[in-house]
N, C-alpha and C positions, 0 to 999 in steps of 0.2 A: 266177396268183394270187400276191400278194406273200407273203414268208415269215411276216409277222405273222399274216395271215389263214390261211395254210396250217396254222400251228400250232393254230388254232382248230377245224380239221376233225377229226372223230373218226377215230381210227386205222383203223377198218374201212372208212371211206369213202376215206381216203387210199389204202389197199391196193387198192380197186377202181379208182381212177383209174390207179394204176400198172399194175395187171393189164391194163387195156384200152388203155393208151397204146402206140402203135407209133412207134418212133424215126423221126423225120423227118416225122411225120404233118402237121405244120403247114407245113413247108417243101416237101415233095415231093408230098404228096397233097392234092387239093383239098378232101377231106372226111374228117375223123376218123371213126372208126366210131360207129355208133349207141350201142353199149354204152359207149364212152368218154364220149359226150355224156350218157348216163344217169348214169354215175358222177360226172361233173363237176356235173350238176344237184344230186345229193345233197350234194356238197361245198359248193357255193355256197349251197344252201338252209340247210345247217347253220350257216354263218357268218352268213347273213342273220337267222336266228332268234336266234342269240346276240347280235347287234347290235340286236335288236328292230326290224328292218326289214320283217319279215313276221310274220304271226300263226301261232300253233301250227296252226290249221286249214289254212292255206296250206302250211305245212311238211309236214303229214301228206299232203296231196294230192301234193306233189312226191315224197315218199318212195314213196307207193303207185304212182305212174306210173313212176318210175325202177325200182323193184323189179320191176314187171310187165315192163318192157322188158328188164331184165337176165335175167329168168327165161324169157322167151318164146323167146329164141334168134333172134328176128327184130326187129332194131332198125334198120330203115330201110336204110341203104346198105351193109350187110355182104354 
């Protein structure tokens, strides 16, 4: 995500992305963790909503799915 869009991401979502990021995940590992993907979905959804690219309803679905994945402890490839 470019710096301009990253600044649009709510701080709590930024913190989640950082929390679940593993150094080298894009270069060394074929798949970032499911929790990182869920956090990234929240960040991308927040920017898309602010830019009116998705509806509030779609954003709420993204948030619910991501929060469920983050809370469940089982996010795919972990």
